[in-house]
mmCIF file as Biopython writes it, N, C-alpha, C and O atoms, coordinates in Angstrom:
data_model
#
loop_
_atom_site.group_PDB
_atom_site.id
_atom_site.type_symbol
_atom_site.label_atom_id
_atom_site.label_alt_id
_atom_site.label_comp_id
_atom_site.label_asym_id
_atom_site.label_entity_id
_atom_site.label_seq_id
_atom_site.pdbx_PDB_ins_code
_atom_site.Cartn_x
_atom_site.Cartn_y
_atom_site.Cartn_z
_atom_site.occupancy
_atom_site.B_iso_or_equiv
_atom_site.auth_seq_id
_atom_site.auth_asym_id
_atom_site.pdbx_PDB_model_num
ATOM 1   N N  . MET A ? 1  ? 2.176   -81.066  38.030 1.0 0.0 1  A 1 
ATOM 2   C CA . MET A ? 1  ? 1.630   -81.099  36.687 1.0 0.0 1  A 1 
ATOM 3   C C  . MET A ? 1  ? 0.142   -81.448  36.764 1.0 0.0 1  A 1 
ATOM 4   O O  . MET A ? 1  ? -0.294  -82.153  37.674 1.0 0.0 1  A 1 
ATOM 5   N N  . ARG A ? 2  ? -0.604  -80.961  35.826 1.0 0.0 2  A 1 
ATOM 6   C CA . ARG A ? 2  ? -2.036  -81.269  35.741 1.0 0.0 2  A 1 
ATOM 7   C C  . ARG A ? 2  ? -2.292  -82.095  34.481 1.0 0.0 2  A 1 
ATOM 8   O O  . ARG A ? 2  ? -1.724  -81.841  33.419 1.0 0.0 2  A 1 
ATOM 9   N N  . PHE A ? 3  ? -3.155  -83.079  34.633 1.0 0.0 3  A 1 
ATOM 10  C CA . PHE A ? 3  ? -3.492  -83.946  33.511 1.0 0.0 3  A 1 
ATOM 11  C C  . PHE A ? 3  ? -4.998  -84.120  33.415 1.0 0.0 3  A 1 
ATOM 12  O O  . PHE A ? 3  ? -5.696  -84.192  34.426 1.0 0.0 3  A 1 
ATOM 13  N N  . LEU A ? 4  ? -5.485  -84.187  32.193 1.0 0.0 4  A 1 
ATOM 14  C CA . LEU A ? 4  ? -6.868  -84.504  31.930 1.0 0.0 4  A 1 
ATOM 15  C C  . LEU A ? 4  ? -6.990  -86.025  31.973 1.0 0.0 4  A 1 
ATOM 16  O O  . LEU A ? 4  ? -6.167  -86.731  31.389 1.0 0.0 4  A 1 
ATOM 17  N N  . ILE A ? 5  ? -8.012  -86.533  32.661 1.0 0.0 5  A 1 
ATOM 18  C CA . ILE A ? 5  ? -8.251  -87.974  32.682 1.0 0.0 5  A 1 
ATOM 19  C C  . ILE A ? 5  ? -9.684  -88.249  32.235 1.0 0.0 5  A 1 
ATOM 20  O O  . ILE A ? 5  ? -10.544 -87.369  32.268 1.0 0.0 5  A 1 
ATOM 21  N N  . THR A ? 6  ? -9.913  -89.475  31.824 1.0 0.0 6  A 1 
ATOM 22  C CA . THR A ? 6  ? -11.274 -89.919  31.532 1.0 0.0 6  A 1 
ATOM 23  C C  . THR A ? 6  ? -11.590 -91.074  32.472 1.0 0.0 6  A 1 
ATOM 24  O O  . THR A ? 6  ? -10.712 -91.868  32.811 1.0 0.0 6  A 1 
ATOM 25  N N  . ILE A ? 7  ? -12.842 -91.161  32.887 1.0 0.0 7  A 1 
ATOM 26  C CA . ILE A ? 7  ? -13.283 -92.274  33.734 1.0 0.0 7  A 1 
ATOM 27  C C  . ILE A ? 7  ? -14.611 -92.769  33.179 1.0 0.0 7  A 1 
ATOM 28  O O  . ILE A ? 7  ? -15.521 -91.981  32.919 1.0 0.0 7  A 1 
ATOM 29  N N  . PHE A ? 8  ? -14.712 -94.085  33.002 1.0 0.0 8  A 1 
ATOM 30  C CA . PHE A ? 8  ? -15.973 -94.674  32.562 1.0 0.0 8  A 1 
ATOM 31  C C  . PHE A ? 8  ? -16.155 -96.013  33.266 1.0 0.0 8  A 1 
ATOM 32  O O  . PHE A ? 8  ? -15.189 -96.616  33.734 1.0 0.0 8  A 1 
ATOM 33  N N  . GLN A ? 9  ? -17.386 -96.465  33.333 1.0 0.0 9  A 1 
ATOM 34  C CA . GLN A ? 9  ? -17.694 -97.743  33.971 1.0 0.0 9  A 1 
ATOM 35  C C  . GLN A ? 9  ? -17.800 -98.821  32.899 1.0 0.0 9  A 1 
ATOM 36  O O  . GLN A ? 9  ? -18.509 -98.653  31.907 1.0 0.0 9  A 1 
ATOM 37  N N  . ASP A ? 10 ? -17.086 -99.934  33.107 1.0 0.0 10 A 1 
ATOM 38  C CA . ASP A ? 10 ? -17.126 -101.011 32.118 1.0 0.0 10 A 1 
ATOM 39  C C  . ASP A ? 10 ? -18.291 -101.953 32.392 1.0 0.0 10 A 1 
ATOM 40  O O  . ASP A ? 10 ? -19.051 -101.760 33.340 1.0 0.0 10 A 1 
ATOM 41  N N  . GLU A ? 11 ? -18.420 -102.974 31.549 1.0 0.0 11 A 1 
ATOM 42  C CA . GLU A ? 11 ? -19.552 -103.901 31.638 1.0 0.0 11 A 1 
ATOM 43  C C  . GLU A ? 11 ? -19.557 -104.729 32.920 1.0 0.0 11 A 1 
ATOM 44  O O  . GLU A ? 11 ? -20.588 -105.292 33.288 1.0 0.0 11 A 1 
ATOM 45  N N  . ASP A ? 12 ? -18.401 -104.809 33.612 1.0 0.0 12 A 1 
ATOM 46  C CA . ASP A ? 12 ? -18.319 -105.551 34.874 1.0 0.0 12 A 1 
ATOM 47  C C  . ASP A ? 12 ? -18.522 -104.656 36.088 1.0 0.0 12 A 1 
ATOM 48  O O  . ASP A ? 12 ? -18.455 -105.123 37.225 1.0 0.0 12 A 1 
ATOM 49  N N  . GLY A ? 13 ? -18.773 -103.367 35.849 1.0 0.0 13 A 1 
ATOM 50  C CA . GLY A ? 13 ? -19.010 -102.445 36.943 1.0 0.0 13 A 1 
ATOM 51  C C  . GLY A ? 13 ? -17.771 -101.734 37.469 1.0 0.0 13 A 1 
ATOM 52  O O  . GLY A ? 13 ? -17.877 -100.879 38.349 1.0 0.0 13 A 1 
ATOM 53  N N  . MET A ? 14 ? -16.599 -102.074 36.941 1.0 0.0 14 A 1 
ATOM 54  C CA . MET A ? 14 ? -15.372 -101.407 37.362 1.0 0.0 14 A 1 
ATOM 55  C C  . MET A ? 14 ? -15.272 -100.050 36.679 1.0 0.0 14 A 1 
ATOM 56  O O  . MET A ? 14 ? -15.765 -99.869  35.566 1.0 0.0 14 A 1 
ATOM 57  N N  . PHE A ? 15 ? -14.631 -99.098  37.352 1.0 0.0 15 A 1 
ATOM 58  C CA . PHE A ? 15 ? -14.398 -97.785  36.774 1.0 0.0 15 A 1 
ATOM 59  C C  . PHE A ? 15 ? -12.992 -97.757  36.187 1.0 0.0 15 A 1 
ATOM 60  O O  . PHE A ? 15 ? -12.015 -98.024  36.887 1.0 0.0 15 A 1 
ATOM 61  N N  . ILE A ? 16 ? -12.896 -97.434  34.912 1.0 0.0 16 A 1 
ATOM 62  C CA . ILE A ? 16 ? -11.634 -97.408  34.184 1.0 0.0 16 A 1 
ATOM 63  C C  . ILE A ? 16 ? -11.212 -95.954  34.023 1.0 0.0 16 A 1 
ATOM 64  O O  . ILE A ? 16 ? -11.993 -95.119  33.565 1.0 0.0 16 A 1 
ATOM 65  N N  . ALA A ? 17 ? -9.974  -95.656  34.403 1.0 0.0 17 A 1 
ATOM 66  C CA . ALA A ? 17 ? -9.433  -94.301  34.280 1.0 0.0 17 A 1 
ATOM 67  C C  . ALA A ? 17 ? -8.272  -94.326  33.306 1.0 0.0 17 A 1 
ATOM 68  O O  . ALA A ? 17 ? -7.426  -95.219  33.358 1.0 0.0 17 A 1 
ATOM 69  N N  . GLU A ? 18 ? -8.232  -93.344  32.418 1.0 0.0 18 A 1 
ATOM 70  C CA . GLU A ? 18 ? -7.161  -93.233  31.431 1.0 0.0 18 A 1 
ATOM 71  C C  . GLU A ? 18 ? -6.644  -91.800  31.409 1.0 0.0 18 A 1 
ATOM 72  O O  . GLU A ? 18 ? -7.370  -90.851  31.705 1.0 0.0 18 A 1 
ATOM 73  N N  . CYS A ? 19 ? -5.375  -91.670  31.051 1.0 0.0 19 A 1 
ATOM 74  C CA . CYS A ? 19 ? -4.770  -90.354  30.862 1.0 0.0 19 A 1 
ATOM 75  C C  . CYS A ? 19 ? -4.402  -90.248  29.385 1.0 0.0 19 A 1 
ATOM 76  O O  . CYS A ? 19 ? -3.374  -90.786  28.973 1.0 0.0 19 A 1 
ATOM 77  N N  . PRO A ? 20 ? -5.219  -89.566  28.577 1.0 0.0 20 A 1 
ATOM 78  C CA . PRO A ? 20 ? -5.007  -89.526  27.127 1.0 0.0 20 A 1 
ATOM 79  C C  . PRO A ? 20 ? -3.655  -88.965  26.695 1.0 0.0 20 A 1 
ATOM 80  O O  . PRO A ? 20 ? -3.160  -89.324  25.627 1.0 0.0 20 A 1 
ATOM 81  N N  . SER A ? 21 ? -3.050  -88.100  27.495 1.0 0.0 21 A 1 
ATOM 82  C CA . SER A ? 21 ? -1.782  -87.498  27.073 1.0 0.0 21 A 1 
ATOM 83  C C  . SER A ? 21 ? -0.573  -88.380  27.363 1.0 0.0 21 A 1 
ATOM 84  O O  . SER A ? 21 ? 0.551   -88.030  27.003 1.0 0.0 21 A 1 
ATOM 85  N N  . ILE A ? 22 ? -0.802  -89.546  28.024 1.0 0.0 22 A 1 
ATOM 86  C CA . ILE A ? 22 ? 0.286   -90.499  28.278 1.0 0.0 22 A 1 
ATOM 87  C C  . ILE A ? 22 ? -0.166  -91.852  27.724 1.0 0.0 22 A 1 
ATOM 88  O O  . ILE A ? 22 ? -0.952  -92.545  28.370 1.0 0.0 22 A 1 
ATOM 89  N N  . PRO A ? 23 ? 0.315   -92.237  26.542 1.0 0.0 23 A 1 
ATOM 90  C CA . PRO A ? 23 ? -0.119  -93.493  25.930 1.0 0.0 23 A 1 
ATOM 91  C C  . PRO A ? 23 ? 0.061   -94.693  26.860 1.0 0.0 23 A 1 
ATOM 92  O O  . PRO A ? 23 ? 1.125   -94.886  27.448 1.0 0.0 23 A 1 
ATOM 93  N N  . GLY A ? 24 ? -0.999  -95.494  26.982 1.0 0.0 24 A 1 
ATOM 94  C CA . GLY A ? 24 ? -0.940  -96.703  27.787 1.0 0.0 24 A 1 
ATOM 95  C C  . GLY A ? 24 ? -1.133  -96.488  29.277 1.0 0.0 24 A 1 
ATOM 96  O O  . GLY A ? 24 ? -1.056  -97.446  30.046 1.0 0.0 24 A 1 
ATOM 97  N N  . CYS A ? 25 ? -1.378  -95.270  29.703 1.0 0.0 25 A 1 
ATOM 98  C CA . CYS A ? 25 ? -1.541  -94.977  31.127 1.0 0.0 25 A 1 
ATOM 99  C C  . CYS A ? 25 ? -3.006  -95.181  31.507 1.0 0.0 25 A 1 
ATOM 100 O O  . CYS A ? 25 ? -3.849  -94.314  31.276 1.0 0.0 25 A 1 
ATOM 101 N N  . VAL A ? 26 ? -3.289  -96.336  32.089 1.0 0.0 26 A 1 
ATOM 102 C CA . VAL A ? 26 ? -4.650  -96.752  32.413 1.0 0.0 26 A 1 
ATOM 103 C C  . VAL A ? 26 ? -4.654  -97.366  33.803 1.0 0.0 26 A 1 
ATOM 104 O O  . VAL A ? 26 ? -3.682  -98.008  34.202 1.0 0.0 26 A 1 
ATOM 105 N N  . SER A ? 27 ? -5.732  -97.175  34.537 1.0 0.0 27 A 1 
ATOM 106 C CA . SER A ? 27 ? -5.903  -97.830  35.826 1.0 0.0 27 A 1 
ATOM 107 C C  . SER A ? 27 ? -7.391  -98.077  36.028 1.0 0.0 27 A 1 
ATOM 108 O O  . SER A ? 27 ? -8.203  -97.786  35.149 1.0 0.0 27 A 1 
ATOM 109 N N  . GLN A ? 28 ? -7.744  -98.615  37.189 1.0 0.0 28 A 1 
ATOM 110 C CA . GLN A ? 28 ? -9.149  -98.913  37.463 1.0 0.0 28 A 1 
ATOM 111 C C  . GLN A ? 28 ? -9.411  -98.861  38.951 1.0 0.0 28 A 1 
ATOM 112 O O  . GLN A ? 28 ? -8.484  -98.745  39.753 1.0 0.0 28 A 1 
ATOM 113 N N  . GLY A ? 29 ? -10.679 -98.947  39.318 1.0 0.0 29 A 1 
ATOM 114 C CA . GLY A ? 29 ? -11.076 -98.992  40.715 1.0 0.0 29 A 1 
ATOM 115 C C  . GLY A ? 29 ? -12.525 -99.422  40.829 1.0 0.0 29 A 1 
ATOM 116 O O  . GLY A ? 29 ? -13.267 -99.424  39.847 1.0 0.0 29 A 1 
ATOM 117 N N  . LYS A ? 30 ? -12.916 -99.785  42.037 1.0 0.0 30 A 1 
ATOM 118 C CA . LYS A ? 30 ? -14.297 -100.203 42.273 1.0 0.0 30 A 1 
ATOM 119 C C  . LYS A ? 30 ? -15.245 -99.008  42.313 1.0 0.0 30 A 1 
ATOM 120 O O  . LYS A ? 30 ? -16.448 -99.155  42.096 1.0 0.0 30 A 1 
ATOM 121 N N  . THR A ? 31 ? -14.692 -97.814  42.594 1.0 0.0 31 A 1 
ATOM 122 C CA . THR A ? 31 ? -15.475 -96.581  42.599 1.0 0.0 31 A 1 
ATOM 123 C C  . THR A ? 31 ? -14.753 -95.555  41.729 1.0 0.0 31 A 1 
ATOM 124 O O  . THR A ? 31 ? -13.583 -95.735  41.390 1.0 0.0 31 A 1 
ATOM 125 N N  . GLU A ? 32 ? -15.449 -94.487  41.373 1.0 0.0 32 A 1 
ATOM 126 C CA . GLU A ? 32 ? -14.800 -93.421  40.603 1.0 0.0 32 A 1 
ATOM 127 C C  . GLU A ? 32 ? -13.646 -92.821  41.400 1.0 0.0 32 A 1 
ATOM 128 O O  . GLU A ? 32 ? -12.588 -92.524  40.845 1.0 0.0 32 A 1 
ATOM 129 N N  . GLN A ? 33 ? -13.855 -92.646  42.698 1.0 0.0 33 A 1 
ATOM 130 C CA . GLN A ? 33 ? -12.819 -92.059  43.541 1.0 0.0 33 A 1 
ATOM 131 C C  . GLN A ? 33 ? -11.579 -92.951  43.601 1.0 0.0 33 A 1 
ATOM 132 O O  . GLN A ? 33 ? -10.452 -92.458  43.558 1.0 0.0 33 A 1 
ATOM 133 N N  . GLU A ? 34 ? -11.789 -94.255  43.699 1.0 0.0 34 A 1 
ATOM 134 C CA . GLU A ? 34 ? -10.667 -95.191  43.727 1.0 0.0 34 A 1 
ATOM 135 C C  . GLU A ? 34 ? -9.930  -95.184  42.384 1.0 0.0 34 A 1 
ATOM 136 O O  . GLU A ? 34 ? -8.700  -95.212  42.348 1.0 0.0 34 A 1 
ATOM 137 N N  . ALA A ? 35 ? -10.676 -95.147  41.292 1.0 0.0 35 A 1 
ATOM 138 C CA . ALA A ? 35 ? -10.059 -95.107  39.967 1.0 0.0 35 A 1 
ATOM 139 C C  . ALA A ? 35 ? -9.243  -93.830  39.802 1.0 0.0 35 A 1 
ATOM 140 O O  . ALA A ? 35 ? -8.152  -93.864  39.231 1.0 0.0 35 A 1 
ATOM 141 N N  . GLU A ? 36 ? -9.756  -92.703  40.295 1.0 0.0 36 A 1 
ATOM 142 C CA . GLU A ? 36 ? -9.028  -91.441  40.200 1.0 0.0 36 A 1 
ATOM 143 C C  . GLU A ? 36 ? -7.736  -91.488  41.016 1.0 0.0 36 A 1 
ATOM 144 O O  . GLU A ? 36 ? -6.689  -91.038  40.552 1.0 0.0 36 A 1 
ATOM 145 N N  . LYS A ? 37 ? -7.810  -92.026  42.212 1.0 0.0 37 A 1 
ATOM 146 C CA . LYS A ? 37 ? -6.612  -92.162  43.049 1.0 0.0 37 A 1 
ATOM 147 C C  . LYS A ? 37 ? -5.590  -93.078  42.362 1.0 0.0 37 A 1 
ATOM 148 O O  . LYS A ? 37 ? -4.394  -92.786  42.349 1.0 0.0 37 A 1 
ATOM 149 N N  . ASN A ? 38 ? -6.070  -94.176  41.798 1.0 0.0 38 A 1 
ATOM 150 C CA . ASN A ? 38 ? -5.177  -95.137  41.155 1.0 0.0 38 A 1 
ATOM 151 C C  . ASN A ? 38 ? -4.535  -94.563  39.893 1.0 0.0 38 A 1 
ATOM 152 O O  . ASN A ? 38 ? -3.367  -94.845  39.622 1.0 0.0 38 A 1 
ATOM 153 N N  . ILE A ? 39 ? -5.271  -93.766  39.116 1.0 0.0 39 A 1 
ATOM 154 C CA . ILE A ? 39 ? -4.673  -93.200  37.900 1.0 0.0 39 A 1 
ATOM 155 C C  . ILE A ? 39 ? -3.617  -92.169  38.274 1.0 0.0 39 A 1 
ATOM 156 O O  . ILE A ? 39 ? -2.646  -91.994  37.537 1.0 0.0 39 A 1 
ATOM 157 N N  . GLN A ? 40 ? -3.782  -91.489  39.391 1.0 0.0 40 A 1 
ATOM 158 C CA . GLN A ? 40 ? -2.752  -90.547  39.832 1.0 0.0 40 A 1 
ATOM 159 C C  . GLN A ? 40 ? -1.427  -91.279  40.078 1.0 0.0 40 A 1 
ATOM 160 O O  . GLN A ? 40 ? -0.363  -90.790  39.698 1.0 0.0 40 A 1 
ATOM 161 N N  . GLU A ? 41 ? -1.500  -92.435  40.706 1.0 0.0 41 A 1 
ATOM 162 C CA . GLU A ? 41 ? -0.294  -93.240  40.936 1.0 0.0 41 A 1 
ATOM 163 C C  . GLU A ? 41 ? 0.260   -93.773  39.615 1.0 0.0 41 A 1 
ATOM 164 O O  . GLU A ? 41 ? 1.473   -93.791  39.407 1.0 0.0 41 A 1 
ATOM 165 N N  . ALA A ? 42 ? -0.638  -94.207  38.723 1.0 0.0 42 A 1 
ATOM 166 C CA . ALA A ? 42 ? -0.207  -94.717  37.424 1.0 0.0 42 A 1 
ATOM 167 C C  . ALA A ? 42 ? 0.485   -93.617  36.618 1.0 0.0 42 A 1 
ATOM 168 O O  . ALA A ? 42 ? 1.473   -93.884  35.934 1.0 0.0 42 A 1 
ATOM 169 N N  . ILE A ? 43 ? -0.018  -92.395  36.690 1.0 0.0 43 A 1 
ATOM 170 C CA . ILE A ? 43 ? 0.602   -91.276  35.980 1.0 0.0 43 A 1 
ATOM 171 C C  . ILE A ? 43 ? 2.025   -91.063  36.483 1.0 0.0 43 A 1 
ATOM 172 O O  . ILE A ? 43 ? 2.946   -90.892  35.685 1.0 0.0 43 A 1 
ATOM 173 N N  . LYS A ? 44 ? 2.207   -91.072  37.792 1.0 0.0 44 A 1 
ATOM 174 C CA . LYS A ? 44 ? 3.553   -90.906  38.368 1.0 0.0 44 A 1 
ATOM 175 C C  . LYS A ? 44 ? 4.503   -91.985  37.850 1.0 0.0 44 A 1 
ATOM 176 O O  . LYS A ? 44 ? 5.634   -91.694  37.459 1.0 0.0 44 A 1 
ATOM 177 N N  . GLU A ? 45 ? 4.036   -93.222  37.850 1.0 0.0 45 A 1 
ATOM 178 C CA . GLU A ? 45 ? 4.872   -94.333  37.389 1.0 0.0 45 A 1 
ATOM 179 C C  . GLU A ? 45 ? 5.167   -94.229  35.897 1.0 0.0 45 A 1 
ATOM 180 O O  . GLU A ? 45 ? 6.302   -94.446  35.474 1.0 0.0 45 A 1 
ATOM 181 N N  . CYS A ? 46 ? 4.163   -93.901  35.104 1.0 0.0 46 A 1 
ATOM 182 C CA . CYS A ? 46 ? 4.359   -93.768  33.661 1.0 0.0 46 A 1 
ATOM 183 C C  . CYS A ? 46 ? 5.354   -92.659  33.345 1.0 0.0 46 A 1 
ATOM 184 O O  . CYS A ? 46 ? 6.217   -92.820  32.482 1.0 0.0 46 A 1 
ATOM 185 N N  . LEU A ? 47 ? 5.234   -91.538  34.041 1.0 0.0 47 A 1 
ATOM 186 C CA . LEU A ? 47 ? 6.164   -90.432  33.819 1.0 0.0 47 A 1 
ATOM 187 C C  . LEU A ? 47 ? 7.584   -90.835  34.175 1.0 0.0 47 A 1 
ATOM 188 O O  . LEU A ? 47 ? 8.525   -90.477  33.467 1.0 0.0 47 A 1 
ATOM 189 N N  . ALA A ? 48 ? 7.749   -91.574  35.264 1.0 0.0 48 A 1 
ATOM 190 C CA . ALA A ? 48 ? 9.079   -92.016  35.680 1.0 0.0 48 A 1 
ATOM 191 C C  . ALA A ? 48 ? 9.695   -92.936  34.630 1.0 0.0 48 A 1 
ATOM 192 O O  . ALA A ? 48 ? 10.872  -92.793  34.297 1.0 0.0 48 A 1 
ATOM 193 N N  . VAL A ? 49 ? 8.919   -93.867  34.112 1.0 0.0 49 A 1 
ATOM 194 C CA . VAL A ? 49 ? 9.425   -94.802  33.100 1.0 0.0 49 A 1 
ATOM 195 C C  . VAL A ? 49 ? 9.765   -94.059  31.814 1.0 0.0 49 A 1 
ATOM 196 O O  . VAL A ? 49 ? 10.810  -94.308  31.213 1.0 0.0 49 A 1 
ATOM 197 N N  . ARG A ? 50 ? 8.897   -93.153  31.388 1.0 0.0 50 A 1 
ATOM 198 C CA . ARG A ? 50 ? 9.155   -92.408  30.158 1.0 0.0 50 A 1 
ATOM 199 C C  . ARG A ? 50 ? 10.410  -91.551  30.306 1.0 0.0 50 A 1 
ATOM 200 O O  . ARG A ? 50 ? 11.203  -91.451  29.369 1.0 0.0 50 A 1 
ATOM 201 N N  . ALA A ? 51 ? 10.598  -90.928  31.478 1.0 0.0 51 A 1 
ATOM 202 C CA . ALA A ? 51 ? 11.799  -90.116  31.711 1.0 0.0 51 A 1 
ATOM 203 C C  . ALA A ? 51 ? 13.048  -90.990  31.693 1.0 0.0 51 A 1 
ATOM 204 O O  . ALA A ? 51 ? 14.066  -90.614  31.113 1.0 0.0 51 A 1 
ATOM 205 N N  . GLU A ? 52 ? 12.969  -92.150  32.327 1.0 0.0 52 A 1 
ATOM 206 C CA . GLU A ? 52 ? 14.099  -93.086  32.374 1.0 0.0 52 A 1 
ATOM 207 C C  . GLU A ? 52 ? 14.517  -93.543  30.982 1.0 0.0 52 A 1 
ATOM 208 O O  . GLU A ? 52 ? 15.702  -93.738  30.711 1.0 0.0 52 A 1 
ATOM 209 N N  . LYS A ? 53 ? 13.533  -93.711  30.104 1.0 0.0 53 A 1 
ATOM 210 C CA . LYS A ? 53 ? 13.817  -94.180  28.743 1.0 0.0 53 A 1 
ATOM 211 C C  . LYS A ? 53 ? 14.095  -93.033  27.780 1.0 0.0 53 A 1 
ATOM 212 O O  . LYS A ? 53 ? 14.341  -93.263  26.596 1.0 0.0 53 A 1 
ATOM 213 N N  . GLY A ? 54 ? 14.057  -91.807  28.277 1.0 0.0 54 A 1 
ATOM 214 C CA . GLY A ? 54 ? 14.332  -90.655  27.426 1.0 0.0 54 A 1 
ATOM 215 C C  . GLY A ? 54 ? 13.213  -90.320  26.465 1.0 0.0 54 A 1 
ATOM 216 O O  . GLY A ? 54 ? 13.431  -89.650  25.456 1.0 0.0 54 A 1 
ATOM 217 N N  . MET A ? 55 ? 12.026  -90.781  26.773 1.0 0.0 55 A 1 
ATOM 218 C CA . MET A ? 55 ? 10.867  -90.521  25.917 1.0 0.0 55 A 1 
ATOM 219 C C  . MET A ? 55 ? 10.220  -89.196  26.330 1.0 0.0 55 A 1 
ATOM 220 O O  . MET A ? 55 ? 10.366  -88.770  27.475 1.0 0.0 55 A 1 
ATOM 221 N N  . PRO A ? 56 ? 9.512   -88.547  25.414 1.0 0.0 56 A 1 
ATOM 222 C CA . PRO A ? 56 ? 8.749   -87.364  25.819 1.0 0.0 56 A 1 
ATOM 223 C C  . PRO A ? 56 ? 7.757   -87.768  26.917 1.0 0.0 56 A 1 
ATOM 224 O O  . PRO A ? 56 ? 7.180   -88.854  26.863 1.0 0.0 56 A 1 
ATOM 225 N N  . LEU A ? 57 ? 7.564   -86.906  27.898 1.0 0.0 57 A 1 
ATOM 226 C CA . LEU A ? 57 ? 6.674   -87.270  29.006 1.0 0.0 57 A 1 
ATOM 227 C C  . LEU A ? 57 ? 5.229   -87.414  28.567 1.0 0.0 57 A 1 
ATOM 228 O O  . LEU A ? 57 ? 4.507   -88.272  29.074 1.0 0.0 57 A 1 
ATOM 229 N N  . THR A ? 58 ? 4.804   -86.584  27.633 1.0 0.0 58 A 1 
ATOM 230 C CA . THR A ? 58 ? 3.416   -86.631  27.173 1.0 0.0 58 A 1 
ATOM 231 C C  . THR A ? 58 ? 3.373   -86.515  25.654 1.0 0.0 58 A 1 
ATOM 232 O O  . THR A ? 58 ? 4.371   -86.197  25.007 1.0 0.0 58 A 1 
ATOM 233 N N  . VAL A ? 59 ? 2.204   -86.779  25.108 1.0 0.0 59 A 1 
ATOM 234 C CA . VAL A ? 59 ? 1.966   -86.561  23.684 1.0 0.0 59 A 1 
ATOM 235 C C  . VAL A ? 59 ? 0.930   -85.441  23.562 1.0 0.0 59 A 1 
ATOM 236 O O  . VAL A ? 59 ? 0.222   -85.128  24.519 1.0 0.0 59 A 1 
ATOM 237 N N  . THR A ? 60 ? 0.855   -84.863  22.407 1.0 0.0 60 A 1 
ATOM 238 C CA . THR A ? 60 ? -0.096  -83.776  22.168 1.0 0.0 60 A 1 
ATOM 239 C C  . THR A ? 60 ? -1.516  -84.321  22.109 1.0 0.0 60 A 1 
ATOM 240 O O  . THR A ? 60 ? -1.787  -85.314  21.433 1.0 0.0 60 A 1 
ATOM 241 N N  . THR A ? 61 ? -2.406  -83.666  22.816 1.0 0.0 61 A 1 
ATOM 242 C CA . THR A ? 61 ? -3.828  -83.986  22.707 1.0 0.0 61 A 1 
ATOM 243 C C  . THR A ? 61 ? -4.528  -82.726  22.214 1.0 0.0 61 A 1 
ATOM 244 O O  . THR A ? 61 ? -4.121  -81.607  22.525 1.0 0.0 61 A 1 
ATOM 245 N N  . ARG A ? 62 ? -5.580  -82.930  21.446 1.0 0.0 62 A 1 
ATOM 246 C CA . ARG A ? 62 ? -6.344  -81.815  20.904 1.0 0.0 62 A 1 
ATOM 247 C C  . ARG A ? 62 ? -7.821  -82.104  21.032 1.0 0.0 62 A 1 
ATOM 248 O O  . ARG A ? 62 ? -8.255  -83.249  21.161 1.0 0.0 62 A 1 
ATOM 249 N N  . GLN A ? 63 ? -8.564  -81.039  20.991 1.0 0.0 63 A 1 
ATOM 250 C CA . GLN A ? 63 ? -10.006 -81.155  20.958 1.0 0.0 63 A 1 
ATOM 251 C C  . GLN A ? 63 ? -10.451 -80.839  19.546 1.0 0.0 63 A 1 
ATOM 252 O O  . GLN A ? 63 ? -10.036 -79.828  18.979 1.0 0.0 63 A 1 
ATOM 253 N N  . VAL A ? 64 ? -11.278 -81.676  18.974 1.0 0.0 64 A 1 
ATOM 254 C CA . VAL A ? 64 ? -11.793 -81.440  17.629 1.0 0.0 64 A 1 
ATOM 255 C C  . VAL A ? 64 ? -13.315 -81.423  17.679 1.0 0.0 64 A 1 
ATOM 256 O O  . VAL A ? 64 ? -13.934 -82.000  18.573 1.0 0.0 64 A 1 
ATOM 257 N N  . GLU A ? 65 ? -13.890 -80.756  16.712 1.0 0.0 65 A 1 
ATOM 258 C CA . GLU A ? 65 ? -15.342 -80.700  16.614 1.0 0.0 65 A 1 
ATOM 259 C C  . GLU A ? 65 ? -15.792 -81.639  15.503 1.0 0.0 65 A 1 
ATOM 260 O O  . GLU A ? 65 ? -15.266 -81.604  14.390 1.0 0.0 65 A 1 
ATOM 261 N N  . VAL A ? 66 ? -16.761 -82.471  15.819 1.0 0.0 66 A 1 
ATOM 262 C CA . VAL A ? 66 ? -17.308 -83.409  14.848 1.0 0.0 66 A 1 
ATOM 263 C C  . VAL A ? 66 ? -18.811 -83.146  14.758 1.0 0.0 66 A 1 
ATOM 264 O O  . VAL A ? 66 ? -19.521 -83.197  15.762 1.0 0.0 66 A 1 
ATOM 265 N N  . HIS A ? 67 ? -19.276 -82.870  13.565 1.0 0.0 67 A 1 
ATOM 266 C CA . HIS A ? 67 ? -20.706 -82.620  13.367 1.0 0.0 67 A 1 
ATOM 267 C C  . HIS A ? 67 ? -21.414 -83.955  13.143 1.0 0.0 67 A 1 
ATOM 268 O O  . HIS A ? 67 ? -21.039 -84.735  12.267 1.0 0.0 67 A 1 
ATOM 269 N N  . VAL A ? 68 ? -22.428 -84.198  13.940 1.0 0.0 68 A 1 
ATOM 270 C CA . VAL A ? 68 ? -23.167 -85.453  13.856 1.0 0.0 68 A 1 
ATOM 271 C C  . VAL A ? 68 ? -24.595 -85.163  13.460 1.0 0.0 68 A 1 
ATOM 272 O O  . VAL A ? 68 ? -25.399 -86.086  13.330 1.0 0.0 68 A 1 
#
């Protein structure tokens, strides 16, 4: 499966990775590469828990346009 992730650096210098299509699926790392590796593991774990509980594996994500 392929997932879109976001990665940003927080105020402490850590890189935070999130998977928007899986609520609560977040990880971190000291580098972007470490955060990406860690979110891949977090995604696997989140999917396993959601499957075990009979929950949908993902939620719908959409792209919207906002005029600023």
